[in-house]
N, C-alpha and C positions, 0 to 999 in steps of 0.2 A: 492528404495537403500537409504541407510544411511551409511554414515560416520563417523564413530567414532575420538575421539580425534587419536593421532599420525598414521592417516589416511586407518586405517583398515577398510575396504567394511564390512561391515556386511548386511544375512543375512534380506530383509525389513521385515518377517513374525516374526527375534524372537524378545524379548526384548533387548529393548537398556538402561533403566533407571530404577534406583531407586524407588521404593517407596514413598520412603521420601525423594523424590527431592523435593526444595522448587516450583520450577517451576512446579511441576504437581500439589503440595497440594496448593500452596498460588497465583500461577500463578504470582511468585518474577523473573520475568526474560524478557528481551524483546528478538526481531527476526527479522531477515530481509527477503525477498521473491523479485525474480526475476524470468522472461524470461530468458533460454534457448532456445540459435537454433541452433543443428545439422547443422551445411553445409553441401556441397559434399563433402568434405573434410577428412569427419566423423569425426571432433574437433567440441567441444561446446564451446560455446561463449555464457557469459551471459552480460544482456543488465546492461551499467551504473553500473559496480560492484564499484570502488572506490566512489563512490555515497553514494552506501548502508554502505558501511563501514563506512564511515564517519559518516551515521546518526547513524550509532550501536553505533560506538563510542561514540555520544552523547547522547546517549542511556544508555547505561551502567555506563556513568559517574556521569549521574539523578539518576539512581540509587546504585552507589556506586559497582560498582560489577569490579573486575580487567578484560580492557578486552586487552588482546595481539594481537595485530594486524598479525605483521608477524605469530603467531599459526592457526589465522584464513583464510590466505590467504592461507598456506599451506593446512590447513583440504580444503577449496575450491578447489584451485587446483586438489587434489583428487577425489574431486568428479566430476568434471568435464572431469577428463581424464580417467574414470573410465565411464560415460556415453556417451553411444554409440546409441540410441536411433537414428533414422532420425525426421527430424522435431520438434517443438517445447516442452519444456518443463518447470518446475518451478525448481525452486533450492531454496530452503526454511535454515536458518540457525540461532540454536536458542542460546539464550546463560542462563542459572540462576544460580542462587546463589550457587546449588551445595545441596548436603544431612546436612538435618536436626539436625541428629545424629555423624556429622561428619565435624560440621560449619570450620573447620582448614584446609579442605582439597579444591583443587581448586574447581573452579565452570565449572558450565556440560559446554562443547557443544556441540553440534548435528547438521552435515548436512543432509537434506534430497532431493533428488531428484526425478521428478514422471511426467508425460507426463501432455502436459496442458486440463484438462476438454475440451470437442465441446460446452459444456455452453457459457465459456467464449469466448473460437473463436465465437461463434457466436452472440456473444452480441457486438461485436464490430460493427458490422451494425447499431444498435441501441439498445438504454431500455427503458424500461418505468419504471417510478418512482412513487413514492409517499411519499409528507413531510409529516414527520416525527418529534416529540415536543422528545429533549430530557432533558428538561427539567431543562435548566442553561439558564441565558443571557451570550450573547456573549461576554463578559469578565471576566467570572467566573476566571478564570487563571489568571485574568491579577497579583495579588497578593497575590497567592497561591499556589505557587512554587511544595510543594508537593502533587497537585493534580495530577504533572506528565501529563501535559498539552503539547502537542505531543511528547511525549514517545512514542516509538511502543514497549508496554507489549507485552506479551503474554498473558492476562486476556483479554481474547476477545469474556466473555461471554455474556454481553451486545452486541457486533458486531454480533454476533451468532442469536441474540435472532431478533435482527432485521433484520434478514435476513427472521425469519423466519415469521415477520410479514409480509414480501413483499407478499413470497408467498401466504399468508393469503389473502390481498386484491387484487395478479392476476396480480403483476409488479415483473416486474424483480428488481429491489432495490429501495431501500426510501435514502430522504435525510433529514439531520438531520435538525433543526429547533430551534433560541433561541428562551427562555423566551419571548426575547424583538422585534422577529419578521424579524429576520437576517436569510436566508441560509448559512448553515455552508460549510458540508463534508458530503458524503456516508460512511457505515460502513468502506469500506474496498478502495474508490476509492474520488481523489478531484474535484473538481466543476472547470468549468472554461467556462465562458458566454462570447458573444461577443459583442456588441453594436457598428455597422458600423464596422469596419476595426480598432479598438480598440480592445484586450485582456482580461480580468478579473478573479481573480481567488480569492478566501478568503484572510484575512490578518492574518496572524499567532498570531500575540502577544495578549496577554490577551483572545485570544478564545482557545486554547488549540486545534486547528487545527492542524495537523501531516502535515510538511513541505514533498511533495509528489516529488518521486525523477524524477516523471511522466512529473506531471503538470513543476518543474523546469529545467526540459530537451525541453521540448517544447515552454518554454518561453525564454529558453539563447537563442534556432535556429530561434524564430520569430523574438526576441530583434534584431538579427545579422542582418535580413534578412529590417528589418525598420519597423517592427508592433509596435503598441505604447503599452507596456502589463504594468498590476498593479496590487496591492492586498487593496484591499476594502471589503467592506461588504454591500451585499444588500438586501434591507428587498424583505424578499421572496412573495410579493405581486406583486412584479415587473419583477421576473425572467420570466413568459407565456412576458413579451413585450420587454423580451431581441431577439437576430437578430439568436442567437441560443446557447446552453449550451450542453454542455460535462459531462461525467465522465469519467475520465484519470486514470488508473492503471497498473501496468508494466506487466497484463495479459490482461485484456480491450484495452487495448491502448487510444485512442479519440474514447470514444462509443459516440456518440450523443443521447441528450435525446428527443427520437423523442413524446414522452407523458409524461403529469402532472399531474397528480393530476388526471387524466382524459382528459386534455387539452390536442390536440396535441400540438406543436412544432415545430417553421422553423428547416430548417436541408436543410443546403448549402453542395453541393458533394465535392463543390472545394475545400472549407473549411475544409472540414474531409480528402481526399488527401494531402491540406496542413498539421494539425497536424499529420500527420503520418508518412511525411519526415521529421517533423521537428524533430518529436520523435526516426528517425534512425538515423539523422543525427550524 
């Protein structure tokens, strides 16, 4: 299902973008996506919608594309109101700079909703991963804001290529590593690791790592329960020695890493249940 501006529900098989849209031709835009759950009452609800809208506003500001939050809320409400398929789905909304031949026109906005794919849901019980160098140091973005570190752009070709590399290696996902030897993030998931009762994730400043809504929700709830949480860098050679690690996203939720570079990783079901409960809080 696709929803265009003015809340018009479009045929999902009909074209909805112009061929000169800068999101299509230049990857000049940003997007957000999150899980949708249709309850027994038939109403669709999106996870952490306010946080996703706030992150999109930051992305749009970095790209210098106008962002009309009330208009987006209206568009998202139209999409959720029209979605009735039971179970879980994904809502995705994209903002582009608009048409290249009409630079004075408004930017393009589109919302799509579709069922959650079975592979993502299966991976919630655990994933295998391989480390993959990203070709830059951990502080590459510190003095280079024009590189758009931490901006969720529609320029996803590298992430898609990394997914294909994961399949070639026979694993579910890859974990990007810096040239100075630190673990960063997966193409579409944040990294969380546990040492004892402490939870850590990759720091954002200078690394270009996206601020994960899922990770933040888990950390907020965990901290409220008295768990020590923090942001730092971990050398990738130290990851096999932690007590547990997860790749977290709005689709996978908290997927434990069961194997990294062919080496088994610790997995504690009690901690998996805690992460799941913190996300849902």
